[in-house]
C-alpha positions in Angstrom: 0.0 0.0 0.0 1.1 3.6 -0.7 2.4 5.3 2.4 0.9 8.5 3.6 3.0 11.6 2.8 1.0 14.3 4.6 -0.6 14.7 8.0 -3.2 17.5 8.7 -2.2 20.1 11.2 -5.5 21.5 12.5 -5.2 25.3 12.4 -8.8 26.4 13.3 -11.0 28.9 11.3 -9.7 31.4 8.8 -11.1 34.9 9.8 -9.7 38.2 8.7 -6.7 36.5 7.1 -5.6 34.6 10.2 -6.2 31.1 11.4 -7.8 31.1 14.9 -8.9 28.2 17.0 -12.2 28.8 18.9 -11.9 29.9 22.5 -15.6 29.6 23.2 -16.0 26.0 21.9 -19.5 24.8 21.2 -18.5 21.3 20.0 -15.8 19.2 18.5 -15.3 16.0 16.6 -12.6 13.7 15.3 -12.3 13.2 11.6 -11.5 9.7 10.5 -11.0 8.3 7.0 -13.9 6.2 5.6 -11.2 4.1 4.0 -9.6 3.1 7.3 -11.1 3.7 10.7 -7.6 3.8 12.2 -6.6 6.8 10.0 -7.4 9.7 12.3 -7.3 13.0 10.5 -7.5 15.4 13.4 -9.8 16.9 16.1 -11.8 19.9 14.9 -13.7 22.3 17.1 -16.3 25.0 16.2 -17.8 28.1 17.8 -21.0 29.8 17.0 -19.3 33.1 17.8 -17.0 32.6 14.8 -20.0 32.8 12.5 -20.5 36.4 13.5 -16.8 37.2 13.4 -16.4 35.7 9.9 -19.4 37.5 8.5 -18.2 40.8 10.0 -14.8 40.2 8.5 -16.3 39.6 5.1 -18.5 42.7 5.4 -15.5 44.8 6.3 -13.5 43.6 3.3 -16.3 43.9 0.8 -16.2 47.6 -0.1 -12.5 47.7 -1.1 -12.7 44.3 -2.9 -15.7 45.2 -5.0 -14.1 48.5 -6.1 -10.9 46.7 -7.1 -10.5 46.3 -10.9 -11.5 42.9 -12.1 -8.0 42.4 -13.5 -6.6 42.8 -10.0 -9.1 40.4 -8.5 -8.2 37.9 -11.3 -4.5 38.1 -10.3 -5.3 36.8 -6.8 -7.2 33.9 -8.3 -4.4 33.1 -10.7 -2.1 33.0 -7.7 -4.6 30.6 -6.0 -4.5 28.4 -9.1 -0.7 28.3 -8.8 -0.9 27.3 -5.2 -3.2 24.4 -6.1 -0.6 23.2 -8.6 2.3 23.6 -6.2 0.4 21.6 -3.4 -1.1 19.1 -5.9 0.1 15.9 -4.0 -1.1 17.2 -0.7 -4.6 18.0 -2.1 -4.9 14.6 -3.8 -3.9 12.7 -0.7 -6.2 14.7 1.5 -9.2 14.2 -0.8 -8.5 10.5 -1.1 -8.0 9.9 2.6 -10.8 12.1 3.8 -13.5 11.1 1.3 -12.2 7.6 0.2 -11.8 8.5 -3.5 -9.2 6.6 -5.5 -6.1 8.7 -6.1 -6.8 8.9 -9.8 -10.3 10.3 -9.1 -8.9 12.8 -6.6 -6.5 14.0 -9.2 -9.3 14.7 -11.6 -11.1 16.7 -8.9 -8.0 18.9 -8.3 -7.7 19.3 -12.1 -11.3 20.6 -12.3 -10.4 23.1 -9.5 -7.4 24.4 -11.4 -9.3 24.7 -14.7 -12.2 26.5 -13.0 -10.1 29.7 -12.7 -9.4 29.7 -16.5 -13.0 28.8 -17.5 -14.4 31.6 -15.3 -12.0 34.2 -16.5 -12.2 33.3 -20.2 -15.8 32.1 -20.6 -18.1 32.6 -17.6 -17.5 36.3 -17.1 -18.9 37.0 -20.6 -22.3 36.2 -19.2 -22.2 39.2 -16.8 -20.3 41.7 -19.0 -21.5 45.2 -18.7 -23.1 46.7 -21.8 -24.6 49.8 -23.3 -27.3 50.5 -25.9 -26.9 53.9 -27.6 -30.1 55.8 -28.3 -32.3 53.4 -26.4 -34.7 56.4 -26.0 -34.4 59.9 -27.5 -31.2 61.5 -26.4 -30.7 58.6 -23.9 -28.2 55.8 -23.5 -29.2 52.5 -21.9 -26.7 50.6 -19.7 -26.5 47.5 -17.7 -23.8 46.9 -15.0 -23.5 43.8 -12.9 -22.8 44.3 -9.2 -21.8 41.7 -6.6 -24.3 40.7 -4.0 -22.1 41.3 -1.0 -21.2 38.6 1.5 -22.0 35.1 0.3 -22.1 31.9 2.3 -20.8 28.8 0.5 -21.9 25.5 2.1 -19.8 22.7 0.8 -20.7 19.0 0.4 -18.5 16.0 1.2 -18.4 14.1 -2.2 -16.5 16.8 -4.1 -15.1 18.7 -1.1 -12.8 20.9 -3.2 -14.3 21.1 -6.7 -18.0 21.9 -5.8 -17.4 24.7 -3.3 -14.6 26.0 -5.6 -17.2 26.2 -8.4 -19.1 28.8 -6.2 -16.1 30.5 -4.7 -14.1 31.4 -7.8 -17.0 33.2 -9.6 -18.2 34.8 -6.4 -14.8 36.3 -5.7 -14.1 37.3 -9.3 -17.4 39.2 -9.5 -16.5 41.2 -6.3 -18.2 39.3 -3.5 -16.6 38.3 -0.3 -17.0 34.7 1.0 -17.6 32.8 4.2 -17.0 29.1 3.4 -18.3 26.3 5.7 -16.9 22.9 4.5 -18.7 19.7 5.2 -18.0 18.3 8.6 -17.0 15.1 6.8 -14.2 17.0 5.0 -12.7 19.5 7.4 -9.1 18.8 6.2 -9.9 19.6 2.6 -11.8 22.7 3.9 -8.7 23.8 5.7 -6.5 23.2 2.6 -8.9 25.5 0.7 -8.4 28.2 3.3 -4.6 27.7 3.4 -4.4 27.9 -0.4 -6.3 31.2 -0.5 -4.2 32.6 2.3 -1.1 31.6 0.5 -2.4 33.4 -2.6 -2.3 36.6 -0.6 -6.0 37.6 -0.8 -6.7 40.7 1.3 -7.8 39.8 4.9 -11.5 39.1 5.1 -12.1 38.5 1.4 -12.2 34.7 2.0 -13.1 33.3 5.3 -13.5 29.6 6.4 -15.3 28.3 9.5 -15.6 24.6 10.5 -18.6 23.1 12.1 -21.8 21.0 11.9 -25.3 21.7 10.7 -26.1 24.4 13.4 -23.0 26.4 12.2 -24.4 26.2 8.6 -27.9 27.3 9.8 -26.5 30.3 11.7 -24.4 31.3 8.7 -27.3 30.9 6.2 -29.7 33.0 8.3 -27.2 35.7 9.3 -28.5 39.2 8.4 -25.1 40.1 7.1 -25.2 37.4 4.4 -26.7 38.4 1.0 -26.5 35.0 -0.7 -26.3 31.3 0.1 -24.6 29.1 -2.5 -25.3 25.5 -1.6 -24.6 22.0 -3.1 -26.0 19.0 -1.2 -29.1 17.0 -0.5 -32.7 18.1 -1.2 -33.6 17.9 2.5 -30.8 20.3 3.5 -31.6 22.6 0.6 -35.2 22.7 1.6 -34.2 23.5 5.2 -32.1 26.4 4.0 -35.1 27.6 2.0 -37.4 27.3 5.1 -34.9 28.9 7.5 -34.5 32.0 5.2 -38.2 32.3 4.2 -38.5 35.7 6.0 -35.3 37.0 4.3 -37.0 37.4 0.9 -34.0 39.5 -0.3 -31.5 36.8 0.1 -30.4 34.9 -3.0 -30.4 31.1 -2.7 -28.6 29.0 -5.3 -29.4 25.5 -4.4 -28.1 22.4 -6.2 -29.9 19.5 -4.6 -29.2 16.0 -6.0 -30.8 13.6 -8.4 -32.3 10.3 -9.2 -30.9 9.9 -12.7 -31.9 7.6 -15.5 -30.1 6.1 -18.5 -32.2 5.0 -21.5 -30.7 2.2 -23.5 -32.5 1.9 -26.8 -32.6 -1.3 -28.9 -30.1 0.1 -31.4 -27.6 1.2 -28.8 -23.9 0.2 -28.9 -24.2 -2.1 -25.9 -20.6 -2.2 -25.0 -20.4 1.6 -25.0 -23.6 1.8 -23.0 -22.4 -0.7 -20.4 -19.1 1.1 -20.0 -20.6 4.6 -19.7 -23.4 3.4 -17.3 -20.9 1.5 -15.2 -19.0 4.7 -14.7 -22.2 6.6 -14.0 -23.5 4.2 -11.5 -20.4 3.3 -9.5 -17.8 6.1 -9.6 -17.3 7.6 -6.2 -19.3 4.6 -4.9 -22.5 6.2 -6.3 -22.0 9.3 -4.1 -22.6 11.8 -6.9 -25.8 13.9 -7.4 -25.4 13.0 -11.1 -25.0 9.2 -10.5 -27.0 6.8 -12.6 -29.4 5.0 -10.4 -32.1 3.9 -12.9 -31.5 2.1 -16.2 -34.4 1.9 -18.7 -33.6 -0.8 -21.3 -35.6 -1.8 -24.4 -36.8 -5.3 -23.9 -35.2 -6.5 -27.1 -31.8 -6.0 -25.5 -32.7 -6.3 -21.9 -31.2 -9.7 -21.1 -28.0 -9.0 -23.0 -27.5 -5.7 -21.3 -28.2 -7.1 -17.8 -25.7 -10.0 -18.4 -22.9 -7.7 -19.6 -23.5 -5.0 -17.0 -23.6 -7.6 -14.2 -20.4 -9.2 -15.4 -18.6 -5.9 -15.4 -19.9 -4.9 -12.0 -18.6 -8.1 -10.5 -15.2 -7.6 -11.9 -14.0 -4.1 -11.0 -11.6 -3.5 -8.1 -12.9 -2.2 -4.8 -10.5 -1.1 -2.1 -8.4 1.5 -0.3 -8.1 4.7 -2.2 -4.3 4.8 -2.1 -4.2 1.4 -3.8 -6.0 3.2 -6.8 -9.0 0.9 -7.2 -12.0 1.7 -9.4 -14.3 2.3 -6.3 -13.5 3.2 -2.8 -15.7 3.2 0.4 -18.9 4.9 1.3 -18.5 8.0 3.5 -19.7 6.6 6.8 -21.4 3.7 8.6 -24.8 5.4 8.3 -24.5 5.3 4.5 -23.6 1.6 4.7 -26.6 0.9 6.8 -28.9 2.8 4.5 -27.5 1.0 1.5 -28.2 -2.4 3.0 -31.6 -1.4 4.1 -32.8 -0.3 0.7 -31.9 -3.6 -0.9 -34.7 -5.1 1.2 -37.0 -2.3 0.2 -36.3 -3.0 -3.5 -37.2 -6.7 -3.1 -40.4 -5.8 -1.2 -41.4 -3.5 -4.1 -41.1 -6.2 -6.7 -37.5 -6.1 -7.8 -35.4 -9.2 -8.5 -31.9 -9.1 -7.0 -29.3 -9.5 -9.9 -26.4 -8.6 -7.6 -26.7 -8.2 -3.9 -24.7 -5.5 -2.3 -22.5 -6.8 0.6 -20.3 -5.3 3.2 -16.7 -6.0 2.5 -14.6 -6.8 5.5 -11.2 -5.6 4.3 -8.1 -5.3 6.5 -8.5 -1.5 6.5 -11.8 -1.7 8.4 -13.4 0.9 6.2 -16.9 1.4 4.8 -16.6 -0.8 1.8 -19.5 -2.4 0.0 -20.1 -4.2 -3.3 -22.6 -2.8 -5.8 -26.2 -3.8 -5.9 -28.3 -4.3 -9.1 -32.0 -4.9 -9.0 -34.3 -5.8 -12.0 -38.0 -5.5 -12.8 -38.7 -6.1 -16.5 -42.5 -5.2 -16.2 -42.9 -2.4 -13.7 -45.5 0.2 -14.6 -45.4 3.9 -14.3 -47.6 4.1 -11.2 -45.6 1.4 -9.5 -42.4 3.5 -10.1 -44.2 6.6 -8.9 -45.0 4.9 -5.6 -41.7 3.1 -5.2 -39.6 4.3 -2.3 -36.6 2.7 -3.8 -36.9 4.5 -7.1 -37.9 7.9 -5.6 -35.1 8.1 -3.0 -31.6 9.4 -3.7 -29.5 6.7 -2.0 -26.0 8.2 -2.6 -24.7 4.6 -2.9 -23.7 2.1 -5.6 -27.2 0.8 -6.2 -29.1 0.7 -9.6 -32.5 -0.4 -10.7 -33.0 -1.8 -14.2 -36.4 -1.6 -15.8 -37.6 -3.0 -19.1 -39.5 -0.8 -21.6 -41.1 -1.3 -25.0 -41.9 2.2 -26.3 -39.7 5.4 -26.3 -42.4 7.5 -24.7 -42.7 4.9 -22.0 -38.9 5.2 -21.3 -39.2 9.0 -21.2 -42.2 8.8 -18.8 -40.3 6.4 -16.6 -37.3 8.8 -16.5 -39.6 11.7 -15.6 -41.5 9.8 -12.9 -39.1 10.6 -10.1 -39.3 13.8 -8.0 -35.8 14.9 -9.3 -34.8 16.3 -12.6 -31.0 16.6 -12.8 -29.5 14.5 -15.7 -30.4 11.7 -18.0 -28.4 9.8 -20.6 -29.8 8.3 -23.9 -27.9 5.5 -25.6 -28.9 5.1 -29.3 -27.4 5.4 -32.7 -30.4 7.3 -33.9 -30.3 11.1 -33.8 -34.1 11.4 -34.1 -34.5 9.0 -31.1 -32.1 11.2 -29.1 -33.8 14.4 -30.1 -37.2 13.0 -29.2 -35.8 12.2 -25.7 -34.2 15.6 -25.5 -37.5 17.2 -26.1 -39.4 15.0 -23.6 -37.0 14.6 -20.7 -37.6 16.9 -17.7 -33.9 17.4 -16.8 -31.4 20.2 -16.6 -28.9 18.0 -18.5 -29.5 15.4 -21.2 -26.5 13.4 -22.7 -26.3 11.3 -25.8 -24.2 8.2 -25.6 -22.4 9.7 -22.6 -22.6 8.9 -18.9 -24.8 11.0 -16.5 -21.6 11.9 -14.6 -18.6 13.9 -15.8 -20.3 17.3 -16.6 -18.2 20.1 -18.1 -17.6 23.4 -16.3 -17.9 25.0 -19.7 -21.7 24.4 -19.7 -24.4 25.2 -17.1 -25.0 22.5 -14.5 -28.4 22.5 -12.7 -31.6 20.6 -12.5 -35.4 20.9 -12.3 -37.9 19.8 -9.7 -36.2 18.7 -6.5 -32.8 19.0 -8.1 -32.4 22.8 -8.1 -34.0 26.2 -8.0 -33.2 27.5 -11.5 -29.7 28.9 -10.6 -27.4 26.4 -12.5 -23.8 26.5 -11.5 -20.6 25.8 -13.6 -20.5 28.1 -16.6 -23.4 30.2 -15.5 -22.3 30.7 -11.8 -21.4 34.4 -12.2 -25.1 35.1 -13.0 -26.2 34.1 -9.4 -23.2 35.9 -7.9 -24.3 39.3 -9.3 -27.3 41.5 -9.7 -27.9 43.6 -12.9 -28.3 47.3 -12.4 -30.0 49.0 -15.4 -29.6 52.7 -16.1 -31.1 55.3 -18.5 -28.4 57.9 -19.0 -28.5 61.4 -20.4 -25.1 63.0 -20.6 -26.3 66.3 -22.2 -29.8 67.2 -21.2 -31.9 69.0 -23.8 -33.4 72.4 -23.0 -36.1 71.6 -20.5 -38.6 74.0 -22.1 -38.4 71.9 -25.3 -39.0 68.7 -23.5 -41.8 70.2 -21.4 -43.5 71.4 -24.5 -43.9 67.8 -25.7 -45.5 66.6 -22.5 -49.3 66.7 -22.8 -51.0 68.6 -20.0 -47.9 70.1 -18.5 -48.1 73.9 -18.2 -44.3 74.7 -17.9 -44.3 78.3 -19.1 -45.8 80.0 -16.1 
């Protein structure tokens, strides 16, 4: 096994450019790797008082930061990008040990973080470019300028502890906002690395702040009167709670990306080998712990048996193990996730599914949260059964897939749409008309053709419908929710007022 090269040194919260450990401690916890219960990653503490301090720090830094030329702000982010590259191996090991991702997968996450800076600078900012319209009215110029919101809270998830919050933070900072980042309590080391990297990039004190903690810290941050926006990626339940907690703060922008229950349609003319490969990635990368993971496969009955046989064979064969051994799939994040994964296999059977491959707990020497995939099949399930199916309506965040047989394309589309989520779907067919029919009918924010549901590009918008989001897609379009447009009608040289007044009916100006 690869030996560890780095050990976390718990520094506390980053507030006003300095790391500070809480004095008034409201709670603490020990972070342990899901890949090995013996790999202790540090004791972290939190303080509710630090929420107020971090927000005040961000508020104090906002005025100068927003007035800074965008080119100057960009220089700080380019320095941050350089720090990520310099500390590459530390980042990769931290993600792998703290989340359980294989080293190769952690490397792709860090690469996405590095690329985010370039994509935001070169492509995303075009969406919020100031513009003017000459002669929009008589003797009047129209203008639109995009202003930052102010202080934004970024609430990070555990599954992409660097990439997903980074996808909010980079555009938020570049557009002139200041940030308070609360990483997942399941990924405090990666959260601290984020703070260290921004500090090393030399951002002015207070522009970026980081506070550790559990859900009450997140709640207090989200409802803080000094926060103008909440940028969140995570589960629907937590996103809904944020919405409810801030209901009386109607002025506060919420950008919520909240998970999925994603389907892949395999049509009768599909390249089955390609479909099996892509859907295997979609179903089991990150042990199924992706909001874009494939969890339902809708297969034309003409190729159903062949697909199930090939998919099952491939699922049995891939390597599962410790992330530093570079397997295909690592562990689930915690024991609660393992328990839930096992519980839902029984639910699937009770709801009429046949077990093709039963998920099992793997007792490896590392004593981590390892499981094998589960595959369940129902070749004749109707739409109403799927609508009422707890197994098919619940985002499991685990390596579990349901396979259903379908006869008609509209039946497949209806089955894909039957869940409460609407993030992403994949369509496997060699027919462009079939794909475009699905593209038109699928109620999703992303629809892919002969590509997995996972692996979205930051050069496109990323967001879903229904329970998957609230119409503020991230990735390419993130600067849109980090700004507010200010429209202006501008007259640089007013005409003689008497001439204007003479044109106004009913106005007696010449008294």
